[in-house]
C-alpha positions as CSV (number, residue, x, y, z in Angstrom):
1,Q,0.0,0.0,0.0
2,V,3.0,2.3,0.2
3,Q,3.4,4.7,-2.7
4,L,6.6,6.4,-3.6
5,V,7.0,9.4,-5.8
6,E,10.4,10.7,-7.1
7,S,11.1,14.2,-8.3
8,G,14.0,16.5,-9.0
9,G,15.5,14.9,-12.1
10,G,16.4,16.8,-15.2
11,L,19.2,17.7,-17.6
12,V,22.4,19.2,-16.1
13,Q,25.9,19.8,-17.4
14,A,28.8,17.8,-16.0
15,G,30.0,19.3,-12.7
16,G,26.5,20.5,-11.8
17,S,24.2,19.4,-9.1
18,L,20.7,18.1,-8.6
19,R,18.7,17.1,-5.6
20,L,16.2,14.2,-5.9
21,T,13.3,13.8,-3.6
22,C,11.4,10.7,-2.7
23,T,8.0,11.3,-1.0
24,A,6.2,8.4,0.7
25,S,2.6,8.0,1.4
26,G,3.5,6.1,4.6
27,S,6.0,7.0,7.3
28,F,9.6,6.3,6.7
29,L,9.9,5.4,10.4
30,S,8.2,2.1,9.6
31,F,10.7,1.3,6.8
32,D,13.7,-1.0,7.3
33,S,15.6,0.2,4.3
34,I,15.5,3.1,1.9
35,A,17.6,3.3,-1.2
36,W,18.2,5.2,-4.4
37,I,18.6,2.8,-7.2
38,R,19.7,3.9,-10.7
39,Q,19.5,2.2,-14.1
40,A,21.7,3.5,-16.8
41,P,20.9,2.7,-20.5
42,G,22.0,-0.9,-21.2
43,N,23.1,-1.5,-17.6
44,Q,21.6,-3.4,-14.7
45,R,20.1,-1.5,-11.8
46,E,22.6,-0.6,-9.1
47,S,22.2,0.8,-5.6
48,V,23.6,4.3,-5.4
49,A,22.9,5.1,-1.8
50,H,21.2,3.3,1.1
51,I,20.0,4.3,4.5
52,T,18.6,2.0,7.2
53,A,16.1,2.7,9.9
54,A,19.0,3.0,12.3
55,G,20.6,5.7,10.2
56,V,23.4,3.6,8.8
57,I,24.4,4.9,5.3
58,D,26.2,3.2,2.5
59,Y,27.2,4.6,-0.9
60,A,28.4,3.0,-4.1
61,D,32.1,3.6,-4.7
62,S,31.3,5.5,-7.8
63,V,29.4,8.2,-5.9
64,K,31.2,8.5,-2.6
65,G,32.2,12.0,-1.8
66,R,29.7,13.4,-4.4
67,F,26.3,12.1,-3.4
68,T,24.5,12.5,0.0
69,I,21.4,10.6,1.1
70,S,19.3,12.1,3.9
71,R,15.9,11.6,5.4
72,D,13.3,14.0,6.9
73,N,11.0,11.8,8.9
74,A,8.7,14.7,9.7
75,K,8.0,15.2,6.0
76,N,8.2,11.5,5.0
77,M,10.8,12.4,2.5
78,V,14.2,11.1,1.5
79,Y,16.7,13.2,-0.5
80,L,19.6,12.5,-2.7
81,Q,21.9,15.4,-3.1
82,M,24.1,14.9,-6.2
83,N,27.1,17.1,-6.7
84,R,29.9,17.2,-9.3
85,L,27.7,15.1,-11.6
86,K,29.4,13.1,-14.3
87,P,28.0,11.8,-17.6
88,E,28.1,8.3,-16.3
89,D,25.6,9.3,-13.6
90,T,23.0,9.5,-16.3
91,G,20.1,7.1,-15.8
92,V,16.7,6.7,-14.2
93,Y,16.8,7.0,-10.5
94,F,14.3,5.0,-8.4
95,C,13.3,5.3,-4.8
96,H,13.2,1.8,-3.2
97,V,11.8,0.9,0.2
98,V,11.9,-2.4,2.1
99,E,9.4,-2.9,4.8
100,I,9.7,-6.1,6.9
101,S,6.5,-7.3,8.5
102,P,6.4,-8.8,12.0
103,S,6.2,-12.2,10.4
104,G,9.5,-11.6,8.7
105,Y,8.2,-11.1,5.2
106,A,9.9,-8.3,3.2
107,N,7.7,-6.0,1.2
108,N,9.4,-4.1,-1.6
109,Y,8.1,-0.8,-3.0
110,W,9.3,1.2,-6.0
111,G,8.7,4.7,-7.2
112,Q,8.1,5.5,-10.9
113,G,11.6,6.8,-11.3
114,T,13.0,10.2,-12.4
115,Q,15.3,10.8,-15.3
116,V,18.7,12.3,-14.7
117,T,20.8,13.3,-17.7
118,V,24.3,14.7,-17.4
119,S,25.8,16.2,-20.5
120,S,29.5,16.6,-21.2
């Protein structure tokens, strides 16, 4: 029943910045994992940034030092600040949430994705 909506994508020149926003219909406090997943043309989906309910954050090596994931629980929003963008950052960025039920079943939710295009 959780619905996720991404926004903030667009066209930007290399070296520029964008901030992506993921808005959830539910509370992020109930989520076990929140991640930004991107899919570049011709490539498999890869996890760019990940944050757990405990606040533990991981980044893909390719974006460390350039991207920052953050969460605003009061607004039920997660952000991905992307700085010093490179053409290889181009792709569709998805918000992904994992919610584990008391029975141990993991529910996965995806947003519709937002396009990020970085030009040289």
